[in-house]
C-alpha positions in Angstrom: 7.3 16.7 11.4 5.1 14.0 9.8 2.9 12.0 12.3 3.1 8.2 11.7 0.2 5.9 12.4 0.6 2.2 12.6 -2.2 0.6 10.5 -2.7 -2.8 9.0 -0.7 -1.5 6.0 2.3 -0.6 8.1 3.1 3.0 8.7 0.8 5.5 7.1 1.4 9.3 7.0 -1.3 11.4 8.7 -2.0 13.4 5.5 -3.4 12.1 2.3 -1.0 10.8 -0.3 -1.5 10.8 -4.0 -0.5 7.1 -3.8 -3.3 6.0 -1.5 -5.2 2.9 -2.5 -8.6 3.9 -3.6 -10.2 1.0 -1.8 -8.5 0.8 1.6 -7.3 4.4 1.6 -3.8 3.4 2.8 -0.4 3.7 1.1 0.2 0.2 -0.7 3.0 -2.0 0.9 3.8 -4.2 -2.1 2.7 -4.2 -5.6 0.4 -1.4 -6.9 -2.1 -2.0 -9.6 -4.1 0.8 -11.5 -7.0 1.1 -13.8 -6.6 2.5 -17.4 -7.5 6.0 -16.0 -4.6 5.7 -13.5 -6.5 5.2 -10.2 -4.2 3.3 -7.9 -5.0 0.2 -5.6 -3.1 -2.2 -3.5 -2.8 -5.4 -5.5 -4.6 -7.4 -2.8 -7.4 -4.9 -2.5 -8.0 -4.9 -6.3 -7.9 -8.8 -6.3 -10.5 -8.9 -3.4 -12.7 -6.3 -5.3 -12.6 -8.3 -8.5 -13.4 -11.6 -6.6 -16.4 -10.0 -4.9 -19.9 -10.8 -6.0 -20.7 -7.0 -6.5 -22.4 -6.0 -9.7 -19.5 -3.9 -10.9 -16.7 -6.2 -9.6 -15.0 -6.0 -13.0 -15.0 -2.2 -13.0 -12.8 0.4 -11.4 -14.4 1.4 -8.1 -13.6 5.0 -8.8 -14.4 5.8 -12.5 -16.3 2.5 -13.4 -14.2 1.9 -16.5 -13.9 -1.8 -17.1 -10.7 -3.3 -15.5 -8.5 -5.3 -18.0 -8.2 -9.1 -17.5 -4.5 -8.8 -16.7 -3.8 -6.2 -14.0 -1.8 -3.0 -14.9 1.1 -2.8 -12.5 2.2 0.8 -11.7 6.0 0.5 -11.1 6.5 4.3 -11.0 4.0 4.4 -8.1 5.7 1.5 -6.3 9.1 3.3 -6.8 7.8 6.6 -5.5 6.1 5.0 -2.5 9.5 3.5 -1.6 11.0 7.0 -1.4 8.3 8.3 1.1 9.4 8.8 4.7 8.2 6.2 7.3 9.2 4.7 10.6 9.9 1.2 11.9 6.7 -0.1 13.6 9.0 -1.4 16.6 11.6 1.2 17.4 10.1 4.2 15.5 13.3 4.8 13.7 12.8 7.1 10.7 13.7 5.8 7.3 12.3 5.4 3.8 9.4 3.0 3.2 11.7 0.9 0.9 14.1 0.3 3.8 11.5 -1.0 6.4 11.3 -4.6 5.5 15.1 -5.1 5.8 15.4 -3.1 9.0 12.4 -4.9 10.7 14.3 -8.3 10.2 17.3 -7.0 12.3 15.4 -4.5 14.5 16.5 -5.0 18.2 13.1 -3.6 19.4 10.8 -6.1 17.5 9.1 -8.8 19.6 10.3 -12.4 19.2 8.1 -15.4 19.9 9.2 -17.6 22.6 10.5 -21.0 21.6 
């Protein structure tokens, strides 16, 4: 069985994934961007890296190749991530990652703010 940890980036499998963001080390929840060498990043992590005042903010944090002005989206990584097993953060029901967002909207175990 795969152990699931709840993290700021939803459910994250206990073992390493080839899809882990090379900045936050979590599996991306939304868009996945990559450098020209194929290193993967959460779109938000890569934007934050590029907006930082670090000396090499315009370079891939892994291989140091210059990042293109327009991000390279990795749709194959996004599709593959959607097929990974995960669990609802509220009821712990097992499902595919691509199913989580729709399930959470109707999950009976999710907390609702008082009106």
